[in-house]
C-alpha positions in Angstrom: 26.3 -10.6 6.8 24.2 -11.2 3.7 25.8 -8.5 1.6 23.1 -8.5 -1.1 20.3 -8.2 1.5 22.3 -5.4 3.2 22.6 -3.6 -0.1 18.9 -3.7 -0.7 18.2 -2.4 2.8 20.7 0.4 2.3 19.1 1.4 -1.0 15.6 1.4 0.5 16.8 3.5 3.4 18.1 6.1 1.0 14.9 6.0 -1.1 12.6 6.4 1.9 14.8 8.4 4.2 13.5 6.2 7.0 14.7 3.1 8.9 11.1 2.5 10.1 9.6 2.6 6.6 12.1 0.0 5.4 11.4 -2.2 8.5 7.7 -2.1 7.7 8.2 -2.9 4.1 10.7 -5.8 4.8 8.6 -7.0 7.7 11.6 -7.0 10.1 12.4 -5.0 13.2 13.9 -1.6 12.9 17.0 -2.7 14.9 17.7 -5.3 12.1 17.6 -2.5 9.5 20.1 -0.4 11.5 22.3 -3.4 12.1 22.5 -4.2 8.4 23.6 -0.6 7.6 26.1 -0.6 10.4 27.6 -3.8 9.3 27.8 -2.5 5.7 29.6 0.6 6.9 32.0 -1.5 9.0 32.8 -3.7 6.0 33.4 -0.7 3.7 35.2 1.4 6.4 33.2 4.5 5.6 30.1 6.3 6.9 27.2 6.0 4.5 24.4 7.8 6.3 24.0 11.0 8.3 21.4 10.2 11.0 19.3 12.7 13.0 16.1 12.5 15.0 14.3 13.9 11.9 16.0 12.5 8.8 18.4 10.1 7.3 20.5 11.3 4.4 23.5 9.8 2.6 27.0 11.1 3.0 29.0 11.9 -0.1 30.4 8.4 0.0 26.9 7.1 0.6 25.5 8.8 -2.5 28.3 7.3 -4.7 27.8 3.9 -3.1 24.0 4.2 -3.5 24.2 4.5 -7.3 26.6 1.5 -7.6 24.5 -0.6 -5.1 21.3 0.1 -7.1 22.9 -1.1 -10.3 24.3 -4.1 -8.6 20.9 -5.1 -7.3 19.4 -4.6 -10.8 22.1 -6.8 -12.4 21.7 -9.5 -9.7 18.0 -9.7 -10.4 18.6 -9.9 -14.2 21.2 -12.6 -13.6 18.9 -14.7 -11.6 16.2 -14.5 -14.2 18.6 -15.3 -17.0 20.0 -18.3 -15.2 16.5 -19.7 -14.4 15.2 -19.1 -17.9 11.9 -17.6 -19.0 10.0 -20.8 -18.2 10.7 -20.5 -14.5 9.0 -17.1 -14.4 9.3 -14.5 -11.7 9.5 -15.1 -7.9 9.4 -13.1 -4.7 7.0 -10.3 -3.7 5.6 -7.5 -5.8 3.4 -4.6 -4.5 1.2 -2.8 -7.0 -1.0 0.2 -6.3 -4.0 1.1 -8.4 -7.4 2.6 -7.9 -10.3 0.5 -6.7 -12.3 1.0 -9.9 -9.5 0.3 -12.4 -8.2 -2.7 -10.4 -11.7 -4.2 -10.2 -12.7 -3.7 -13.8 -9.4 -4.3 -15.6 -6.7 -5.9 -13.6 -8.3 -8.4 -11.3 -10.4 -10.2 -14.0 -7.2 -10.9 -15.9 -4.8 -11.7 -13.0 -5.3 -15.5 -13.0 -3.4 -15.8 -16.3 -0.5 -13.7 -15.1 -0.3 -15.6 -11.8 -0.4 -18.9 -13.6 2.5 -17.8 -15.7 4.5 -16.9 -12.6 3.6 -19.4 -9.9 6.4 -18.4 -7.6 5.4 -14.7 -7.6 3.6 -13.3 -4.6 1.5 -10.2 -5.6 -0.1 -7.7 -3.3 -2.6 -5.4 -5.1 -3.0 -2.2 -3.0 -6.5 -0.9 -4.0 -6.9 2.7 -3.0 -8.4 5.8 -4.8 -6.0 8.1 -3.0 -2.5 8.8 -4.4 -0.5 6.6 -2.0 3.1 7.5 -1.1 4.8 4.9 -3.2 8.1 5.3 -1.3 6.7 5.3 2.2 4.4 2.4 1.6 6.9 0.3 -0.3 5.1 0.2 -3.6 7.1 -1.3 -6.5 4.9 0.2 -9.2 1.6 2.3 -9.2 -0.9 2.4 -12.0 -2.4 5.9 -12.2 -4.8 7.7 -14.5 -4.6 11.4 -15.3 -1.9 14.0 -14.6 1.1 13.2 -12.3 1.0 16.0 -9.6 4.1 14.7 -7.7 7.3 15.5 -9.5 9.3 13.1 -7.2 8.2 10.2 -9.4 9.2 8.5 -12.6 6.2 7.9 -14.9 5.9 6.0 -18.1 2.7 6.3 -20.1 1.4 2.9 -21.1 -2.1 3.7 -22.6 -4.3 6.5 -23.6 -8.1 6.5 -23.3 -11.0 8.7 -24.3 -13.0 10.8 -21.9 -16.8 10.6 -22.7 -20.1 12.0 -21.5 -22.1 9.0 -20.2 -25.7 8.5 -18.9 -28.2 5.7 -18.8 -30.9 5.5 -21.5 -33.5 5.8 -18.7 -32.1 9.2 -17.6 -31.9 10.5 -21.1 -35.5 9.3 -21.8 -36.8 11.3 -18.8 -34.7 14.5 -19.3 -33.8 14.5 -23.0 -30.5 14.0 -24.8 -28.2 17.0 -25.0 -27.1 17.7 -28.6 -24.4 20.3 -27.8 -22.0 20.8 -24.8 -23.8 24.0 -23.9 -27.0 22.0 -23.2 -25.2 20.1 -20.4 -25.7 23.0 -18.0 -29.5 22.2 -18.1 -28.9 18.7 -16.8 -27.9 17.1 -13.5 -24.2 16.3 -13.5 -22.5 13.9 -11.1 -19.1 15.4 -10.5 -15.9 13.6 -9.6 -14.4 15.8 -7.0 -10.9 14.6 -6.5 -9.5 18.2 -6.7 -10.0 21.5 -8.5 -11.1 21.6 -12.1 -13.2 18.4 -12.3 -16.4 20.5 -13.0 -14.9 22.5 -15.8 -14.3 21.0 -19.3 -13.4 22.1 -22.7 -15.0 20.4 -25.7 -13.6 20.7 -29.2 -14.9 19.9 -32.7 -12.7 20.9 -35.6 -11.9 24.6 -35.0 -14.8 25.1 -32.6 -14.2 25.1 -28.8 -16.8 25.2 -26.0 -16.0 25.5 -22.3 -18.6 24.1 -19.9 -18.9 24.3 -16.1 -21.0 21.4 -14.9 -23.9 22.0 -12.6 -24.8 19.3 -10.1 -25.9 18.7 -6.5 -24.0 15.4 -6.2 -20.2 15.0 -6.0 -18.2 11.9 -5.5 -14.6 11.4 -4.3 -14.4 7.8 -5.6 -14.9 6.4 -9.1 -17.0 3.5 -7.8 -19.5 6.0 -6.3 -19.6 7.9 -9.6 -20.3 4.7 -11.5 -23.1 3.7 -9.1 -24.8 7.0 -9.2 -24.8 7.1 -13.1 -26.0 3.4 -13.2 -28.9 4.4 -10.9 -30.1 7.0 -13.4 -29.2 10.0 -11.3 -27.5 12.0 -14.0 -24.7 12.2 -16.5 -21.0 12.4 -15.8 -17.7 13.0 -17.7 -15.3 10.1 -17.2 -12.7 7.9 -18.8 -14.4 5.3 -20.9 -12.3 2.7 -19.0 -14.4 3.4 -15.9 -17.6 2.5 -17.7 -16.5 0.0 -20.3 -18.7 -2.9 -19.1 -21.8 -0.7 -19.2 -20.8 0.9 -22.5 -20.4 -2.6 -24.0 -23.7 -3.9 -22.7 -25.7 -0.7 -23.4 -26.6 0.0 -19.8 -25.0 3.4 -20.3 -24.4 5.3 -23.5 -21.9 7.9 -24.6 -23.4 11.1 -25.9 -21.9 14.1 -27.8 -19.4 11.8 -29.4 -18.8 14.2 -32.3 -17.1 16.5 -29.7 -13.7 15.7 -28.2 -12.6 16.0 -24.6 -9.0 15.9 -23.3 -7.9 12.2 -23.2 -6.7 10.5 -20.0 -3.4 8.7 -19.7 -2.7 5.5 -17.8 0.9 5.6 -16.4 3.2 3.2 -14.6 4.7 5.2 -11.8 7.9 4.5 -9.9 9.5 6.6 -7.1 12.6 8.4 -8.4 15.6 6.2 -7.5 13.6 3.1 -6.8 14.7 -0.1 -8.6 12.5 -0.7 -11.6 13.0 -4.5 -11.2 12.1 -7.2 -13.6 8.9 -8.1 -11.6 7.5 -4.6 -11.9 8.5 -4.2 -15.6 6.9 -7.6 -16.4 3.7 -6.6 -14.6 3.5 -3.3 -16.4 4.0 -5.1 -19.8 1.1 -7.4 -18.8 -1.2 -4.3 -18.1 0.0 -2.6 -21.3 -1.1 -5.7 -23.2 -4.5 -6.0 -21.7 -5.3 -2.4 -22.2 -4.7 -2.7 -26.0 -7.0 -5.7 -26.4 
């Protein structure tokens, strides 16, 4: 039995509560996952998991062993990196989840340098606008903007960006440029509808505060659609400046009402509670943190 591999399988089973999820992530058969855990239990002489048709939960001994096994895996990874030296870079597989828009605009254009620095690393970038289940889908780290609705996660803020009101010069030339938040109600808004509250915003300037409910016939569930509609002169939107930075830089869209402040948006690195925050994930997050401050 490869004890280190068995430890990793056991830790992932506890994290996911599922033998099948671990089998999918490890790309092995479910019987191989079960066998690894059974061999580990036989070697230790204790039962580590309580299995039923609906769930898999650790026993008391399993919970104690889980914490120690997790630390052992972390220390083993650090030991390998220390022995190889920084010049050897990272190796193995890394699964990163992020939105389609953020990945396309900010991560992918800079990936070649990161991959060149770590030639033995295999990176899978999972591009999806939905909030993927990072445990069930075997994600090592997710990059997410905005609030963290799921409390069963560990999040670290790595950047903060402005929210802005953006429109094309062509749209503003046809319909006029709002000079106050209240005037937005007379314009066509393109609303990002990923949940409740995306059509209601509070603007602040010094001690003044104005709340606005956007009016618009067009709603989008994906940031890429939001971008395309704005770029096609169909209206204005309120979005993170990160989502429009190429157009803001080129002048294809402009930010208006800049003397008013909107709530900022956070970019966070998200890990499932209990998942190993390994060296590969930490190094990738540091890479993203660097590119977002340039």
